[in-house]
C-alpha positions, -999 to 999 in steps of 0.1 A, spaced: 52 -239 -367 40 -223 -336 42 -186 -335 56 -171 -303 39 -140 -291 59 -117 -270 51 -118 -233 26 -92 -221 43 -61 -207 28 -59 -172 57 -41 -158 60 -5 -148 61 7 -184 25 -2 -193 0 10 -167 -29 6 -191 -31 -32 -189 -26 -37 -152 -56 -29 -130 -49 -7 -100 -48 -26 -68 -66 -13 -37 -65 -24 -2 -100 -28 12 -104 -20 49 -134 -17 71 -134 21 68 -131 21 31 -159 -4 27 -183 12 53 -174 48 52 -156 71 76 -168 71 112 -180 35 110 -172 15 140 -161 -20 134 -182 -47 151 -191 -83 148 -204 -92 114 -234 -111 127 -271 -105 120 -295 -99 148 -322 -124 151 -356 -114 138 -371 -120 173 -348 -116 203 -350 -147 224 -363 -130 256 -390 -113 237 -402 -145 221 -400 -162 255 -424 -136 269 -447 -137 239 -449 -174 240 -456 -173 278 -429 -199 286 -415 -205 321 -385 -183 313 -408 -155 300 -429 -158 331 -397 -154 352 -387 -122 333 -421 -106 338 -422 -117 374 -389 -101 381 -401 -68 366 -433 -70 388 -412 -78 419 -389 -49 413 -419 -25 407 -435 -39 439 -404 -33 459 -401 3 447 -438 9 455 -435 -6 490 -404 14 497 -422 46 487 -453 36 507 -431 29 538 -414 63 535 -448 80 532 -461 61 562 -431 72 582 -437 108 573 -474 108 580 -470 86 611 -445 109 626 -466 140 622 -488 135 653 -457 130 674 -441 161 659 -473 181 664 -477 169 700 -446 189 710 -454 222 727 -449 247 699 -466 279 687 -495 275 663 -476 291 635 -450 263 637 -476 237 633 -490 253 602 -456 258 587 -448 221 592 -482 210 578 -483 235 549 -447 239 539 -426 211 554 -446 181 543 -451 188 506 -414 188 495 -409 155 512 -440 140 496 -428 154 462 -393 139 468 -408 105 475 -430 107 444 -401 118 423 -379 90 435 -406 64 429 -413 76 393 -375 76 385 -371 41 400 -401 27 381 -388 41 348 -354 27 355 -369 -7 363 -388 -6 330 -357 6 311 -336 -22 325 -363 -48 317 -366 -34 281 -328 -36 277 -329 -72 289 -356 -81 265 -341 -62 235 -307 -79 239 
């Protein structure tokens, strides 16, 4: 009545019928050099950026913190410059040859002013980079 078919030969003797098995890992799926990380998608608009764009209280706080850090850097640079310029009359009031006065005015002041300016620019850029990193998170 019913015909019996022989059982398929999926053993070692018939490699044609059995598909090859492969273990899928992160590296094989994403290529060599890929670093595994969380499999979540980034939001279209990071929350901090949207807070700033929408001018919410939190966004206002972010911008205010940037402005406060920039103001602090500017006042520090201004204070250092005021100390430098304010101390010049005291330094020049000392009895010294005229050549010394010109050396202090012509050569001694400019590297200090340049150093203050260089520090201020680096500090302002770092403040902005920190703020951008906070917003882009």
